[in-house]
C-alpha positions as a printed Julia matrix, in Angstrom:
208×3 Matrix{Float64}:
 27.48  -22.87  64.4
 26.47  -23.98  60.87
 26.78  -27.64  60.07
 25.46  -30.26  57.66
 22.2   -31.72  58.96
 21.13  -33.95  56.07
 21.41  -37.73  55.71
 25.12  -38.54  55.94
 24.78  -41.78  53.98
 23.96  -39.63  50.92
 27.44  -38.09  51.24
 29.11  -41.5   51.0
 27.0   -42.44  47.99
 27.82  -39.13  46.32
 31.55  -39.74  46.7
 31.24  -43.38  45.67
 32.98  -44.76  48.75
 32.56  -45.14  52.49
 33.43  -42.05  54.49
 32.75  -43.84  57.81
 30.43  -41.14  59.12
 28.11  -43.44  61.1
 30.57  -45.46  63.16
 29.83  -49.16  63.49
 26.95  -49.1   60.99
 29.48  -48.43  58.21
 30.99  -51.92  58.81
 27.65  -53.77  58.5
 25.42  -54.76  55.58
 23.13  -51.88  56.6
 25.6   -49.42  55.09
 23.78  -47.49  52.35
 26.66  -47.59  49.89
 26.86  -51.37  50.18
 23.22  -51.59  49.04
 23.15  -48.67  46.59
 26.62  -47.87  45.32
 25.45  -45.22  42.87
 25.05  -41.52  43.61
 21.76  -40.3   45.11
 19.14  -38.4   43.13
 17.24  -38.8   39.87
 20.38  -39.04  37.73
 22.48  -40.97  40.21
 22.87  -44.05  38.04
 23.96  -42.2   34.91
 27.59  -42.74  34.01
 28.95  -39.42  32.77
 32.71  -39.16  32.47
 33.77  -36.4   34.9
 35.81  -33.44  33.69
 39.22  -32.57  35.12
 37.52  -29.88  37.24
 34.88  -32.37  38.35
 37.55  -34.83  39.53
 39.32  -32.1   41.5
 36.06  -30.87  43.0
 35.03  -34.37  44.09
 38.41  -34.82  45.85
 37.93  -31.57  47.78
 34.39  -32.52  48.7
 35.53  -35.94  49.84
 38.17  -34.39  52.14
 35.63  -31.93  53.52
 33.19  -34.71  54.28
 35.74  -37.01  55.87
 36.57  -34.32  58.41
 33.13  -32.69  58.62
 34.36  -29.25  57.57
 32.25  -26.55  55.91
 33.38  -24.8   52.76
 34.51  -21.5   54.33
 36.49  -23.32  57.0
 38.13  -25.6   54.45
 39.24  -22.55  52.44
 40.73  -21.07  55.61
 42.67  -24.29  56.24
 43.95  -24.26  52.65
 45.22  -20.67  53.08
 47.0   -21.73  56.3
 48.54  -24.73  54.54
 49.67  -22.62  51.6
 51.5   -20.18  53.88
 53.34  -22.91  55.76
 56.69  -24.3   54.62
 56.53  -27.65  52.89
 54.1   -29.3   50.53
 50.74  -27.52  50.59
 48.59  -30.64  50.19
 50.38  -32.47  53.01
 50.19  -29.34  55.19
 46.44  -29.25  54.59
 45.93  -32.85  55.69
 48.11  -32.26  58.75
 45.96  -29.3   59.78
 42.76  -31.33  59.3
 44.21  -34.2   61.35
 45.08  -31.73  64.12
 41.44  -30.81  64.75
 40.4   -31.84  68.23
 37.35  -33.79  67.01
 39.55  -35.8   64.66
 42.11  -36.45  67.39
 39.38  -37.69  69.76
 38.22  -40.06  67.02
 41.75  -41.26  66.28
 42.29  -41.96  69.99
 39.29  -44.28  70.09
 37.31  -41.93  72.31
 34.5   -41.82  69.74
 33.22  -44.28  67.12
 33.07  -41.68  64.32
 34.14  -38.1   63.65
 30.55  -36.79  63.91
 30.23  -38.46  67.32
 33.59  -37.05  68.37
 32.44  -33.54  67.31
 29.32  -33.94  69.46
 31.27  -35.17  72.5
 33.72  -32.27  72.22
 30.89  -29.76  71.94
 29.33  -31.21  75.09
 32.53  -30.42  77.01
 33.73  -33.95  77.81
 37.43  -33.26  77.12
 40.24  -31.12  78.42
 43.43  -30.03  76.66
 46.34  -29.35  79.01
 43.89  -29.26  81.92
 41.47  -26.72  80.43
 38.03  -27.66  79.12
 37.78  -27.27  75.35
 34.4   -27.55  73.61
 35.46  -26.33  70.18
 35.75  -29.25  67.67
 37.95  -27.18  65.32
 40.52  -26.48  68.05
 43.96  -27.38  66.6
 46.12  -29.46  68.9
 49.89  -29.02  69.04
 52.8   -31.33  69.7
 53.0   -32.08  73.42
 49.34  -31.37  74.18
 47.69  -33.59  76.8
 44.08  -34.62  76.13
 41.94  -36.2   78.8
 38.31  -37.08  79.48
 36.99  -34.79  82.2
 36.61  -36.43  85.61
 32.87  -35.79  85.79
 32.39  -37.29  82.32
 34.08  -40.6   83.08
 30.99  -42.03  84.73
 28.79  -41.13  81.77
 27.03  -44.14  80.22
 27.73  -42.65  76.8
 31.47  -42.45  77.44
 31.5   -45.98  78.89
 29.7   -47.35  75.82
 32.11  -45.6   73.45
 35.17  -46.91  75.29
 33.77  -50.43  75.24
 33.02  -50.33  71.51
 36.46  -48.94  70.61
 38.45  -51.34  72.77
 41.43  -52.58  70.79
 41.38  -49.77  68.24
 44.79  -49.15  66.69
 46.07  -45.7   67.66
 48.25  -43.84  65.11
 51.91  -43.55  66.08
 51.76  -39.73  66.34
 49.4   -40.11  69.33
 49.78  -41.97  72.62
 46.76  -43.18  74.59
 46.62  -44.66  78.08
 43.28  -46.46  78.38
 43.73  -46.93  82.14
 44.12  -43.23  82.98
 42.14  -42.04  79.91
 44.95  -39.62  79.2
 46.47  -39.06  75.74
 49.4   -37.12  74.41
 50.14  -35.63  70.99
 53.63  -36.99  70.38
 54.01  -35.16  67.09
 51.82  -33.77  64.32
 50.64  -36.26  61.71
 52.75  -36.8   58.59
 51.35  -37.92  55.23
 52.44  -41.5   55.97
 50.32  -41.45  59.15
 47.09  -40.57  57.31
 45.25  -43.63  56.02
 42.5   -41.86  54.07
 42.32  -42.46  50.3
 42.8   -38.84  49.33
 44.77  -37.33  46.47
 45.55  -33.97  48.03
 47.4   -32.73  44.95
 44.05  -32.56  43.14
 42.75  -30.18  45.84
 45.82  -27.96  45.44
 45.27  -27.92  41.65
 41.64  -26.95  42.18
 42.52  -23.93  44.36
 45.36  -22.97  42.04
 43.02  -22.26  39.09
């Protein structure tokens, strides 16, 4: 499966804000954007005023990078969102939030979305009792997500759970830290999504 393999800190610098792609490091003074807040590359410090298209493009790229989605997959999600009833931009964010890797991150079972994606690929989770190792799997209301029994003794899993102790879980999810079982109470609404995204700009971009 194709995926971005470059330096993720460059992505944050390109978007001009933290995308929280490296877990705990993003909250320390080692964060690249805290030290170099300008875009990477030879012309990174130039201050060109972006065009309307440029602003819309940057918003789409920011959303893609938050969720770790490639271009073709993002376009597929937009088509799905556009066909659903309701507001297209909000539908798009709801679909992105429903990805299993994002849900694992939101539940505090990973310190970042990239780490969640890796843990899902390695088969550490089940959905409704069946092992799922596809990060893009879209959860539904009522789904039960658990850490597999044989994964619970993993040092990696133990370290993650220790580092995410006390993490606030969004109200559309329910997590029992004792049984390591979670439930999707409902799908995320726009009010549940705390990312600084202007989804209407993405809709405008695809509407051209």
